[in-house]
C-alpha positions in Angstrom: -3.0 -9.4 -19.4 0.7 -10.1 -19.8 2.0 -9.1 -16.3 5.4 -10.6 -16.9 5.9 -9.1 -20.3 5.4 -5.4 -20.2 8.5 -5.0 -22.2 11.4 -7.1 -23.4 13.5 -5.8 -20.5 11.2 -7.5 -18.0 10.2 -10.6 -20.0 12.6 -12.9 -18.0 12.6 -11.1 -14.7 12.7 -13.2 -11.6 10.6 -11.2 -9.1 11.9 -13.2 -6.1 15.5 -12.3 -6.7 15.5 -9.1 -8.7 17.2 -6.1 -7.1 14.9 -3.5 -5.6 15.6 -0.8 -8.2 14.6 -3.2 -11.0 11.6 -4.3 -9.0 10.5 -0.8 -8.5 10.7 -0.1 -12.3 8.7 -3.2 -13.0 6.0 -2.3 -10.5 5.7 1.2 -11.9 5.1 -0.4 -15.4 2.4 -2.5 -13.9 0.6 0.5 -12.5 0.8 2.4 -15.7 -0.4 -0.5 -17.9 -3.1 -1.9 -15.6 -4.2 0.6 -12.9 -4.1 4.1 -14.4 -7.0 5.4 -16.4 -7.9 8.9 -17.6 -11.5 10.2 -17.9 -14.1 11.7 -15.5 -14.2 10.1 -12.1 -15.4 10.8 -8.6 -13.0 9.7 -5.9 -14.0 8.1 -2.5 -13.2 11.4 -1.0 -16.0 12.9 -3.1 -13.5 15.0 -5.2 -13.8 15.0 -9.0 -10.7 13.8 -10.9 -9.5 13.5 -14.5 -7.8 10.2 -13.7 -8.2 7.2 -11.5 -5.9 4.6 -10.2 -7.5 1.2 -9.6 -4.7 -0.2 -7.5 -6.3 -3.6 -7.0 -5.7 -4.4 -10.7 -2.0 -4.7 -9.6 -2.1 -5.4 -5.9 -4.3 -8.5 -6.3 -2.2 -9.9 -9.1 0.5 -12.5 -8.2 3.5 -10.6 -9.6 2.2 -7.3 -8.4 1.7 -8.6 -4.8 5.2 -10.1 -4.8 6.8 -6.9 -6.0 4.9 -4.8 -3.5 5.6 -7.2 -0.6 9.4 -7.1 -1.3 9.5 -3.3 -1.8 7.4 -2.4 1.2 9.3 -4.8 3.4 12.5 -3.1 2.5 11.1 0.3 3.7 9.9 -0.9 7.1 11.7 0.1 10.2 13.6 -2.9 11.6 11.5 -3.0 14.8 8.2 -3.2 12.9 6.0 -6.0 14.4 3.0 -5.6 12.1 1.6 -3.9 9.1 -2.0 -2.7 9.0 -4.4 -0.9 6.8 -8.1 0.0 6.2 -10.1 -2.5 4.2 -10.4 -3.0 1.3 -7.5 -1.3 -0.5 -4.8 -2.2 2.1 -5.9 -5.9 2.5 -3.6 -7.2 -0.4 -0.8 -4.9 0.7 -0.6 -6.1 4.3 -1.0 -9.8 3.2 1.8 -9.5 0.6 4.2 -7.9 3.1 3.5 -10.4 5.8 4.0 -13.4 3.4 7.2 -12.0 2.0 8.5 -11.3 5.5 8.0 -14.9 6.5 9.9 -16.1 3.4 12.8 -13.7 4.3 12.9 -14.9 7.9 11.6 -11.6 9.3 8.0 -12.5 10.2 5.7 -9.5 10.5 2.0 -9.9 11.2 -0.8 -8.5 9.1 -3.8 -6.5 10.5 -6.9 -5.4 8.7 -8.9 -2.5 10.0 -12.7 -2.6 9.4 -14.5 0.6 8.5 -17.4 -0.4 10.8 -17.1 -2.6 13.9 -17.9 -6.3 13.4 -21.6 -6.8 14.1 -21.1 -10.1 16.0 -18.6 -11.9 18.2 -16.0 -9.5 19.6 -17.4 -6.5 17.6 -13.8 -5.5 16.9 -12.5 -3.0 14.4 -9.2 -4.9 14.0 -8.7 -8.3 12.5 -5.5 -10.3 12.8 -3.2 -11.6 15.5 -3.4 -9.9 18.9 -0.2 -8.0 19.7 1.2 -6.8 23.0 0.5 -3.2 24.1 3.0 -0.9 22.6 3.6 -3.1 19.5 5.1 -1.1 16.6 2.7 -1.1 13.6 3.2 0.5 10.2 0.1 1.5 8.2 -0.1 0.8 4.5 -2.3 2.4 1.9 -2.6 1.8 -1.8 -3.5 5.3 -3.1 -3.3 8.4 -0.9 -5.4 11.5 -1.7 -6.6 13.4 1.3 -5.1 10.9 3.7 -8.2 10.3 5.8 -8.4 6.6 5.2 -5.0 5.8 6.6 -5.5 8.3 9.5 -8.6 6.3 10.5 -6.5 3.2 10.6 -3.9 5.0 12.7 -6.5 6.2 15.2 -8.0 2.7 15.6 -4.6 1.1 16.1 -3.6 3.7 18.7 -6.9 3.2 20.5 -5.9 -0.4 21.4 -2.5 0.6 22.5 -0.3 0.1 19.5 2.5 2.5 18.4 2.0 3.9 15.0 4.6 6.4 13.6 4.9 5.5 10.0 2.6 5.3 6.9 3.7 3.8 3.6 1.7 4.2 0.3 1.9 2.7 -3.1 1.0 6.0 -4.8 0.7 9.6 -3.5 -1.7 11.7 -5.5 -0.2 14.8 -3.9 -3.5 16.2 -2.8 -3.0 16.9 0.9 -2.4 13.5 2.4 1.3 14.0 3.1 0.6 17.3 4.8 -2.1 15.7 7.0 0.3 13.0 8.1 3.1 15.4 8.9 0.8 17.6 10.9 0.0 14.5 13.1 3.7 13.7 13.6 3.7 10.7 11.2 6.5 9.8 8.9 5.2 9.3 5.3 6.8 7.6 2.3 5.3 6.5 -1.0 6.8 4.3 -3.6 5.5 6.5 -6.4 4.2 10.0 -6.9 1.3 10.5 -9.4 3.7 12.4 -11.6 5.9 9.3 -12.0 2.9 7.4 -13.4 1.6 10.2 -15.6 5.0 10.8 -17.2 5.3 7.2 -18.4 1.6 7.1 -19.4 2.0 10.2 -21.6 5.2 8.8 -23.2 3.4 5.6 -24.1 0.4 7.3 -25.8 
């Protein structure tokens, strides 16, 4: 795969210094080229779908992680102390943001939320540095459909005393997730809507 050469426009792009608008366009191209597929699929929610987004094809690539880390970091409230998300989809996201934050002298911790409590030791749901009660944490998600995965992360973070008021996603499939978050008083933003990806995909066919 030629992650740095989607088109001539991006062949010499320096991801560490590119402006955020250019970086966003680059990341969108990665998702279209490497993560988006059409066919017959069953989602983790159990819903059937005519398309699937395998975000980890991009989030676990070096250029994808760097682009995501810079873009998400720019969207975080200034008082954010940590980013968190439900394993496995959010693991590369929170790691990328935390690493980029350190490089930009704005250190933000990364937390990973288990689906089941650890069966030994502390039996905790949350992995990562222990923060003070009331710490402000933003939840990250790769692809939002119904919104239930990120809500589970929110609930577990709040259960240990952290403040969670924001959710950021890579892609919003526009199938109810945003409405769920808003009904819970959560601010929700996504880098891309599914229509953004579909439009470019169709133009490239």
